[in-house]
N, C-alpha and C positions, 0 to 999 in steps of 0.2 A: 447192495444195490444203491442205497442213498449216496454213498461216497462216489460211486460211478456216475450217478445222475448229476451230482453237484459239480464234479469235474467237467462233465459234458456241458452243463449250463455255463460254467466259467469260460470254457473254450468258445462257446457260441457268443458270449458277451464280448470277448476279445475280437471276434470275427464279425462284429456288427458295424457296418460302415457309418452308422449315425453316431456311434460312440468313439470311433477312431479319430483322434486329433489330427487334423490335416497337417500340422507341423511335423508329426511323426513320419508322415509319408513324403514330405517335401522339405528336406533340409536345404540350407543355402547352396550346398554343392550340387543340388539337383536342378539349379537354374542356369540356363545358358542365355545370358542377356543379349548376345549378338550371334545368332545363327549365321553360319557361312553359306549354308545350302541355298540354292536358287530354284530347286525343283522339288516336287513331292517326294521322290525316292531319296534324294539327298537329305531332306528333313528327317525322314524316317530313320535313315542310317545314322545321322548325327545325334539325334536324341537317344536312340538305342545304344549307341557307342558310349554315351555318358553313363547310362545305367550299368552297362557292362564294365566300364572302367572302375566304377565304384563298388563292384561286386554284388550289386543288387540283382543282376541278371546272369544266369548260369549258361544259357545257350542262346547267344546272339543270333546265329544264322536262323534258328527255328523262329525266334521272336520276330525278326525282320520279315521273314516269309509269312508268318501269321498276320502281321500288320498289313503287308501288301495284299494278302488274300482278303482281309476285312475291308480295306479301302476299295478293292475291285468290286465289291458288292454294292457299296454306296459310300460316298465320301462322308467322313466324320466331321467335316467342316460345317460350321453354322454360319448364318448371316451375322455380320458384325465383326468378322475377322478372327474367329476362334475355332480351333479344331481339337477334338478329343480322340486321340489315337489310342486304339485298344484292340486286343485280339478277341476272337469269338470264343475261344476256349481258355480256361484257366488251368494252369499246369504248375503245381507245387514244385515238381522236380526241376523245372526250367527257370523258375524265378527264385532267387536267393531269399528275398524278403519283399513284401509289398512296397511299392514305390510310385511316386509321380515325378516325372521330369517335365519342367517347363522350359520351352525354347521360344525365343522371340526373334522375329525377323523385322528389322526396320523397314525395308522396302516392301515386304510382303512376298508371298509365294502363291502362285495359282494352285489351289488345292480342291477345286470342285465345289466351292460353296454355292448354295442355292441362289444367292444374289449375284453370282459371277464375279465377285470382287476378290482381291487377294486376301490371304489369311496371314495374320501377324503373330498370333499366339498359338502355340502348339503344346497341348498337355498330353504327355505320354503316360498312360495308366498301365502299370504292371502290377495287377492285383490278382490274388490267388483264389478268390471265390466270388460267386455272384452276391453272397451276403455282404461283402464289402464293396464289390465293384459297382453295383447298381446304386446304392446310396451315395457313394462318393461321386459318381458321375452326375447324379441328380443335384448334389450340393454344388458342384462346380458349375453346372449349367445354370442353376438358379442365380448364383453370384455373378456369372459372366454375361447374363442377359442384360445387365445394366451397362449402357454405353459409357457412363462416366468411370466405372471400374475398369473397363477395357482401355479407355483412354489413359487412365493413370498407369496401368501396367505397361502400355505402349510407350508412355512418355518418360518414365524414369530411367536413369542411367545405372542404377544400382540393383544388383540381384537381391541384396538384403532388403531394400525398400520394396521391391516387387513382392517378395515373400511376405513382408509385413502387411502390405495392402491386401493381399489375398487372404491371409489368416484373419485379419480384422473383419473383412467382409464375410468370410465363412462363419465367424463367431456371431456376427450380427444376424446372418441367415438362420443359424441354429436357434437363436433366441427370438426369431420372428420379427426382427427389427430392420429388415432391408427396406430401403426407400423404394416407393413404387417407380417403375420405369416409365 
């Protein structure tokens, strides 16, 4: 029994979104620094295609359908130009490994943000359980609530720099050192 419990505890620790390094979910290849899409469905298809091309997503049609279903309930766009696309259900069989894809649109895309303004940064969350999904979503929302972080992500021309900014701000958030907004 002890060995089984220890194995279960280790699995739970690996599946804890507060312990998962953001860099493990968001490699450089997961960043699309210049989205071509000009509408909401195009954005969903483009970021999902990146995950599928990399082998992180096993069932692209299901995933796109689940994202569209989620967006039809209420937009995942926040004020300030950021959206967090995700499905309502977590399905291990359809996601190859947990991932985040970040897509950026220079001109912005109408995405149903409460302020009515365009959305520029799209975070696609392909996470396999609520134990990882909810903490990661909270971490990203906390970091991206800061307008200067959003501005830096929108203004850089390099996917590597975008990733570095995000990882640095996430690390600061985890250590409780985020600047007040």
